[in-house]
C-alpha positions in Angstrom: 122.2 85.5 112.1 119.6 82.7 111.2 117.1 84.4 113.5 117.6 87.8 111.8 117.2 86.1 108.2 114.0 84.6 109.2 112.6 87.6 110.5 113.2 89.6 107.5 111.4 86.7 105.5 108.6 86.4 107.9 108.0 89.9 108.1 107.8 90.4 104.0 105.5 87.3 104.1 103.4 89.0 106.6 103.1 92.4 104.3 102.4 90.3 101.3 99.7 88.5 103.1 97.8 91.7 104.0 98.4 93.1 100.7 96.7 90.5 98.8 99.8 88.8 97.3 99.0 85.2 98.9 101.1 83.1 96.7 104.3 85.3 97.6 103.3 85.4 101.3 103.1 81.5 101.1 106.5 81.1 99.8 108.2 83.7 101.8 106.6 82.2 105.1 107.8 78.8 104.2 111.1 80.1 103.5 111.3 81.7 107.1 109.8 78.3 108.6 112.9 76.7 107.0 115.2 79.1 109.0 113.3 79.7 112.5 113.7 77.2 115.3 112.1 79.0 118.3 108.5 78.1 118.9 107.4 81.6 119.2 108.9 82.3 115.9 107.4 79.6 114.2 104.0 80.2 115.7 104.2 83.6 114.0 104.9 81.9 110.7 101.9 79.6 111.4 99.7 83.0 111.8 100.9 84.2 108.3 100.3 81.1 106.6 96.8 80.8 108.1 96.1 84.3 107.1 97.4 83.6 103.5 95.3 80.5 103.2 97.8 77.8 103.6 95.2 76.5 106.4 96.7 72.7 106.9 100.4 73.6 107.4 99.3 76.8 109.4 97.3 74.3 111.8 99.8 71.7 112.0 102.1 74.4 113.1 100.1 75.5 115.7 99.4 72.1 117.0 103.0 71.2 117.1 104.0 74.4 119.1 101.0 74.0 121.4 101.8 70.5 122.2 105.5 71.4 123.1 104.3 74.3 125.5 101.1 73.3 127.1 101.6 76.0 129.9 102.8 78.7 127.6 99.9 81.4 128.1 101.0 83.5 124.8 100.8 80.2 122.9 97.4 79.0 124.1 95.5 82.0 124.6 96.7 84.0 121.7 98.9 82.3 119.1 96.6 79.3 118.5 93.3 81.0 118.9 94.7 83.5 116.1 95.8 80.8 113.9 92.3 79.2 114.3 90.5 82.3 113.7 92.3 83.3 110.6 91.6 79.6 109.1 87.9 80.1 109.8 87.6 83.1 108.4 89.5 82.3 105.2 86.8 79.4 105.2 84.1 81.9 105.2 82.8 81.4 109.0 83.0 84.8 110.4 81.1 83.9 113.6 83.4 81.1 114.4 86.6 83.4 113.8 85.2 86.0 116.2 84.3 83.1 118.8 87.9 81.5 118.7 89.4 84.7 119.1 87.8 85.2 122.6 90.7 83.9 124.4 92.8 86.6 123.1 90.6 89.4 124.4 93.3 89.9 127.2 95.8 91.2 124.5 93.5 93.8 123.0 95.3 96.7 124.6 98.7 95.7 122.8 98.1 93.6 120.1 97.2 95.1 116.8 97.0 91.7 114.9 94.1 90.5 117.1 92.2 93.7 116.8 92.5 93.6 112.9 91.4 90.1 112.5 88.5 90.5 114.7 87.8 93.7 112.8 88.0 91.5 109.6 85.6 89.2 111.1 83.1 91.4 111.8 83.2 93.0 108.3 82.7 89.6 107.1 79.6 89.1 109.3 78.2 92.3 108.2 78.4 94.0 111.5 79.8 97.3 110.6 79.5 99.0 114.0 81.4 96.1 115.6 84.0 96.2 112.8 84.8 100.0 113.1 85.2 99.8 116.6 88.1 97.3 116.4 89.9 99.4 113.5 89.6 102.4 115.9 91.3 100.2 118.8 94.0 99.6 116.2 94.5 103.3 115.4 94.3 103.9 119.3 97.8 102.2 119.4 99.5 104.3 117.1 101.6 105.6 119.6 102.6 102.0 120.8 103.3 100.7 117.3 103.6 103.6 114.9 105.3 101.8 112.2 102.8 98.7 112.3 101.4 98.2 108.8 98.2 97.5 110.3 97.8 101.2 111.3 97.4 102.3 107.8 95.2 99.2 106.8 92.8 100.0 109.7 91.9 102.9 107.9 90.9 101.0 104.9 88.8 98.9 107.3 87.0 101.8 108.7 86.1 102.8 105.3 84.6 99.3 104.7 82.8 99.3 108.1 81.3 102.9 107.5 79.9 101.8 104.3 78.2 98.9 106.0 76.7 101.3 108.4 75.4 103.5 105.3 77.6 106.3 106.7 78.9 107.4 103.3 80.8 110.7 104.6 82.9 108.8 107.0 83.5 106.1 104.8 84.8 108.2 102.0 87.0 109.9 104.7 88.4 106.8 106.1 89.3 105.5 102.4 90.9 108.9 101.8 92.9 108.7 104.9 93.9 105.3 103.6 95.1 106.7 100.1 96.9 109.6 101.7 99.1 107.0 103.5 99.6 104.9 100.5 100.1 107.6 98.0 103.6 106.5 97.2 102.9 102.9 96.9 103.0 100.8 93.7 99.7 100.9 92.1 99.2 97.2 91.0 99.2 96.0 94.9 96.0 93.9 95.0 94.8 95.8 98.3 95.1 99.2 96.9 93.4 98.3 93.6 90.5 96.6 95.9 90.1 99.9 97.9 90.3 102.3 94.8 87.6 100.1 93.0 85.3 100.2 96.3 85.9 103.8 96.8 84.7 104.5 93.3 81.4 103.1 94.1 81.0 105.4 97.0 80.9 108.4 94.7 
C-alpha cells in the first residue's frame, strides 16, 4: 500500500515537473520520498527532483543509491547519469548533459526519459537536427508506451527543433499536433502557455 501511495505521488510530481510547475513537483516528490523505501523508487524520485531543480537533494539521493548498489547496471548506467544530466541541464550546461547521458545510450530503444532529456539538451545547445531526432525516437516508442506523457511533449519538442532548423511548416505542424492532444487541458498550465506563445511567433 505504501508503494502504491508513493507511486501516485511520484507520478504527479513527474507530470508537474514536465508541465512547468516546479514548486508543486518538488513538494510531491519529497512526499513520495517519505513513503518509498526501495532503491529504484528513490532513484526515480531523485530524477524528478533533478528535473524540477532541487539539485542538491537529487544528487545526494542518487549518490546514496549508487553507493549501496555498485554492481547494479541500471543504477550506474541509467539512473545516476540521468540525474546528473538533468542537474547539468538545469544549470545551463547542455554539452555536459549530453556527455553525461552517454552511458544511458543502451536504453534508447525502451526509455523515453533518456531520449526526451537528450532532446532537451540538444535544444538548449541550439542543435535542432539532433534534437528532432531524439524527439522522433520518443514518438517511435508509442506502441511500447502509448500513455506516456512524453509522447505529447515530444511533439512540442519537435516544434521547437524544427524552428531551430528554420523549417517553419514542419514546426507549425508539430505545435498543432501538440495542441490537438492538449485541447482539453487546463489553459493555465505553464508549458501549454509557453507553447502557445512560441507558436504565435511562428505565424
